[in-house]
C-alpha positions in Angstrom: 80.9 -59.6 -1.3 81.3 -57.9 -4.6 84.8 -57.8 -6.0 86.1 -54.5 -7.4 87.5 -54.6 -10.9 91.2 -54.0 -11.0 92.3 -50.3 -11.3 93.2 -49.3 -14.8 95.9 -46.8 -15.4 94.5 -43.8 -17.3 96.9 -42.3 -19.8 98.8 -43.0 -23.0 101.0 -45.9 -23.7 104.4 -45.4 -25.2 103.0 -46.7 -28.5 100.2 -44.3 -28.4 102.5 -41.4 -27.6 104.8 -42.3 -30.5 101.8 -42.3 -32.9 100.6 -38.9 -31.6 104.1 -37.5 -32.0 104.4 -38.9 -35.5 101.1 -37.3 -36.5 102.1 -33.9 -35.0 105.4 -34.1 -36.8 103.7 -34.7 -40.1 101.3 -31.8 -39.5 104.2 -29.5 -38.6 106.1 -30.5 -41.6 103.2 -29.5 -43.8 102.5 -26.3 -42.0 106.0 -24.9 -41.7 106.5 -24.1 -45.4 103.0 -22.5 -45.5 103.8 -20.4 -42.4 107.2 -19.4 -43.8 105.6 -18.4 -47.1 103.0 -16.3 -45.3 105.7 -14.6 -43.2 107.8 -13.7 -46.3 104.7 -12.4 -48.1 103.9 -10.2 -45.1 107.6 -9.0 -45.0 107.5 -8.2 -48.7 104.3 -6.2 -48.3 105.8 -4.3 -45.4 109.0 -3.5 -47.4 106.9 -2.5 -50.4 105.0 0.0 -48.3 108.3 1.3 -46.8 109.7 1.8 -50.3 106.6 3.8 -51.2 107.0 5.9 -48.0 110.7 6.5 -49.0 109.7 7.6 -52.5 107.3 10.1 -51.1 109.9 11.3 -48.6 112.4 11.8 -51.3 110.0 13.8 -53.5 109.0 15.8 -50.4 112.7 16.6 -49.7 113.0 17.8 -53.3 110.0 20.0 -53.0 111.5 21.6 -49.8 115.1 21.8 -51.0 114.9 21.9 -54.7 117.1 18.8 -55.1 117.3 15.2 -53.9 119.4 14.3 -50.9 122.9 12.7 -51.2 123.6 9.4 -49.5 125.0 9.1 -46.0 128.7 9.6 -45.3 130.2 6.1 -45.8 133.0 6.8 -43.3 130.6 7.4 -40.4 129.8 3.9 -39.1 129.3 4.6 -35.4 125.6 4.7 -34.6 126.4 7.1 -31.7 127.8 9.7 -34.1 125.5 12.7 -34.6 126.0 12.5 -38.4 125.1 8.8 -38.6 122.2 8.2 -41.0 122.2 11.9 -42.1 122.7 13.2 -45.6 126.3 14.1 -46.6 125.8 17.1 -48.9 129.3 16.9 -50.2 128.8 13.3 -51.3 127.2 14.4 -54.6 129.8 16.9 -55.8 131.8 14.4 -57.7 131.3 11.1 -59.5 130.4 8.4 -56.9 132.9 5.7 -56.1 130.6 3.3 -54.3 127.0 2.6 -53.6 125.4 4.7 -50.8 122.9 4.2 -48.0 119.7 6.1 -47.8 119.9 9.1 -45.3 117.0 7.7 -43.2 117.4 10.3 -40.4 117.3 13.2 -42.9 114.1 11.8 -44.5 112.5 10.5 -41.3 111.9 7.0 -42.6 112.6 3.5 -41.3 116.2 2.6 -40.9 116.0 -0.9 -42.3 113.7 -3.1 -44.3 111.5 -5.9 -42.9 114.5 -8.3 -42.8 117.1 -5.9 -41.5 118.7 -5.5 -38.1 119.5 -2.0 -36.7 123.2 -1.6 -36.1 124.2 -0.8 -32.5 128.0 -0.7 -32.9 130.5 0.4 -35.6 131.5 -3.2 -36.3 128.0 -4.4 -37.0 127.0 -5.4 -40.6 124.6 -3.3 -42.6 122.0 -6.0 -42.9 118.8 -4.7 -44.4 119.8 -1.1 -44.8 118.3 0.7 -47.8 120.7 1.0 -50.8 120.5 4.4 -52.5 121.9 5.7 -55.7 121.2 9.2 -56.9 122.2 10.9 -60.1 124.5 13.8 -58.8 122.9 16.3 -61.2 119.7 16.0 -59.3 121.3 16.2 -55.8 124.3 18.6 -56.1 122.3 21.6 -57.4 118.7 22.8 -57.7 116.6 20.8 -60.2 115.5 22.7 -63.3 113.4 21.9 -66.3 116.5 21.1 -68.2 118.5 19.1 -65.6 120.1 16.2 -67.4 121.7 12.9 -66.4 125.3 12.5 -65.2 125.1 8.9 -64.0 123.0 7.5 -66.9 121.5 4.7 -64.8 119.0 2.1 -66.1 116.7 -0.6 -64.7 116.0 -4.0 -66.2 113.9 -7.0 -65.3 115.4 -10.4 -64.5 115.5 -11.4 -68.2 117.4 -8.2 -69.1 114.5 -6.3 -70.7 114.7 -2.6 -70.1 112.2 -1.0 -67.7 113.6 2.5 -68.2 115.3 4.3 -71.1 118.5 3.0 -72.4 121.6 4.7 -70.9 122.8 5.5 -74.4 119.9 7.9 -74.9 120.5 9.9 -71.7 123.0 12.8 -72.0 124.2 15.2 -69.4 122.9 18.3 -71.0 120.0 17.3 -73.2 118.1 14.2 -72.1 116.3 12.6 -75.0 115.0 9.8 -72.8 114.3 9.3 -69.1 116.8 7.5 -66.9 116.2 7.2 -63.2 117.1 10.3 -61.1 117.4 8.0 -58.0 117.2 4.3 -57.2 116.4 2.7 -53.9 116.4 -1.0 -53.1 116.1 -3.6 -50.4 118.4 -6.6 -50.5 115.5 -8.9 -49.6 115.4 -12.0 -47.4 118.9 -13.1 -48.2 120.4 -9.7 -47.2 122.6 -9.8 -50.4 122.3 -7.6 -53.5 121.5 -10.0 -56.3 122.6 -9.9 -60.0 123.3 -6.5 -61.5 122.4 -4.9 -58.1 125.4 -6.7 -56.5 127.9 -6.5 -59.4 131.0 -4.3 -59.3 130.2 -0.6 -58.9 129.8 1.4 -62.1 130.4 5.2 -61.8 128.3 5.8 -64.9 125.8 3.6 -66.9 125.1 1.5 -63.9 122.5 -1.2 -64.5 120.0 -2.3 -61.8 117.3 -5.0 -61.6 113.7 -4.7 -60.4 111.5 -7.8 -60.6 109.6 -10.4 -58.7 111.6 -13.1 -56.9 113.0 -15.8 -59.2 115.9 -17.0 -61.2 118.4 -14.8 -63.0 120.2 -15.7 -66.2 122.7 -18.3 -65.2 120.5 -19.8 -62.4 121.3 -17.4 -59.6 118.4 -16.4 -57.4 116.9 -12.9 -57.1 114.9 -11.5 -54.2 115.7 -7.8 -54.1 113.0 -5.1 -54.1 113.8 -2.0 -56.0 112.0 1.3 -57.0 113.2 4.4 -58.8 112.2 8.0 -59.1 112.0 9.4 -62.7 112.8 12.9 -63.8 109.1 13.5 -64.9 107.9 12.5 -61.4 110.2 15.1 -59.9 109.5 17.9 -62.4 105.7 17.3 -62.2 105.8 17.6 -58.4 108.0 20.6 -58.4 105.7 22.3 -61.0 102.6 21.3 -59.0 104.0 22.9 -55.8 105.1 26.1 -57.6 108.8 25.3 -57.2 109.2 25.4 -61.0 107.3 27.5 -63.5 
């Protein structure tokens, strides 16, 4: 009679399981930073496209209305309010006292950037909502060929080099240089305005930063995404559409 060999238990031993788990952990540790980097790159690309859509929507608004829109009413924080997310036309009649939010409903654009969370209650934070600063001369009245600058805004890179004209060269009645007519920015992955973008509000001669992510002077990190609309862009589009001679 032939004896059967003893049954062997098919499966992994505890040692083998520990080795497999260790290998998986090492692989995951190497992949996670790569996946995180790819996700942030995709989010930045999405936000960059949204900013370009906003630029075109703002210029389109100017073509239709002859001016840029004012920010939303900062006192309306309830998402259920009919005026929530809508331009506040009276908000540009005097010098601004705080930074505004883009009137996304008026423009028909996305409410938040790629990192933002739409608010559902008045007490919710404004995470990821578009920051919007417009020179009141371009929003409180019809834009003309001689519209000058009241806010005298400027944009720099992270190192402090000017990307637009110096504020000293922009006057209210006779602009000799080109300051931004409007500035729009996303607070990026950290949901906080960095550097000059987050400094104390300046009613005039406000400085903003537009650059790739990296270190600011002093070591603080910067990850905001900012664009601006220049006076020549507006005038050119208004002339091209017959709104200006």
